[in-house]
C-alpha positions in Angstrom: 0.8 25.7 -108.6 1.2 21.9 -108.4 2.8 20.3 -105.4 3.4 16.6 -105.0 3.2 14.9 -101.6 4.8 11.6 -100.7 2.5 9.7 -98.4 2.5 6.3 -96.7 -0.4 3.9 -96.9 -2.1 5.7 -94.0 -1.9 9.0 -96.0 0.6 10.5 -93.6 2.8 13.0 -95.4 6.5 12.5 -95.6 7.6 15.1 -98.0 6.5 17.8 -100.5 8.0 18.4 -103.9 7.5 20.7 -106.9 8.9 18.1 -109.3 6.9 14.9 -109.9 10.0 12.9 -110.8 11.8 13.9 -107.6 8.6 12.9 -105.6 8.4 9.6 -107.4 12.1 8.8 -106.6 11.6 9.8 -103.0 8.5 7.5 -102.6 10.5 4.7 -104.2 13.4 5.3 -101.9 11.2 5.4 -98.8 9.5 2.2 -99.8 12.9 0.4 -100.3 14.3 1.8 -97.1 11.2 1.1 -94.9 9.8 -2.2 -96.3 7.0 -2.3 -93.7 5.3 0.6 -95.4 4.3 1.6 -98.9 4.8 5.2 -100.1 3.0 6.8 -103.0 2.6 10.3 -104.5 -0.5 12.5 -104.5 -0.9 15.6 -106.6 -2.1 18.8 -104.9 -3.3 21.9 -106.7 -2.5 25.0 -104.6 -3.9 28.5 -105.4 -1.4 31.3 -105.0 -2.9 34.6 -103.9 
């Protein structure tokens, strides 16, 4: 299962999404809203047991 995390430049997580497009929009919104920080998306592969 793939999960996308929105992180700031210090790699602190601000949200998790299952949809890449939603995560990208969220990172963009956070960056516009809080112009002192840069937000980006990282992909995580989770193993479901």
